[in-house]
Phi, psi and omega in degrees: 000317179299316178302310182297318179297318178295318179296317178298319179296314180296317178301313182296314181297311180292329176297323179282326188259353188299323180294319179294331181272358180079020179265143177268332182237154175277117183294347181259001185298318186271358182282124182284151173282160178266152176292136180274127180256118180274130179253123178252118182258139176270126181292156175291143175280171177301319179295319178300311181298320178300315179295314180300315180293326177294315179295322181296342178286345181297149182307318184291349181247012185297334180293317185270343183310312182297330178288320177297314179298315180298316180296317182294326184270344185236343187064023177280159178282165182312307183294323179292323177293311183293329184262015179301128182255149177302327181297339179263001183254124176238092182291329180295318179272343178079036180223150170250133175245120181224151169263112187289145181288330184285309186256342184077005179280145173270127182231150174254125183239129178294147179265113177286156184306319180298317179290322177301317177299317179296317181291315181298328180294345180249359187295341178295338181268006186304322183273354183265327186219146179285338182265142177293322179240078189298321181293321180289324177296319179297317179295318180300321181290325184261329184204076184301332179292342175297324176291317179298317179302314181293322176297316180297327176297317178298313180298319178296317179295334177275356176099009178265147177217153177286147175229154183293336181271016175067018177249158178262147174218137179263140178296152181258004180279175183258027184280353183282000000 
């Protein structure tokens, strides 16, 4: 979709400007669009989320745990979770106000008790850093895939694995 949207923009722009640029043809006219592949994701069940959150409590996952909790409680994207600012958190009213990275819309999201506990455990650092999760914000800014890698480790430890047919399957062994 991103490819097609960019191609359409370039075709349109060059179509409008080609005469001014002295071009007779639009150089993007003959480039084909790509087939759009729709991905349908199955949401996690309550049992799945319970297991994921339990695994995230392990010492080796403490870095990614607050991002997982924030995502589970708010449905925000990775970057929005990692970049959550104290200025957007109102613990007294029980809401987070964020401008989402995907739509640019400002939204108010209620703070669920699990997330409130995570945020309150960090509130002593409120005057030291603008970000609620400063280490995760720093990683997101310098290496966002580092957060994804850590999330995938939690999911793998919880027994989830990627499959080529875009579905999730949980291992049936007792290694979790």
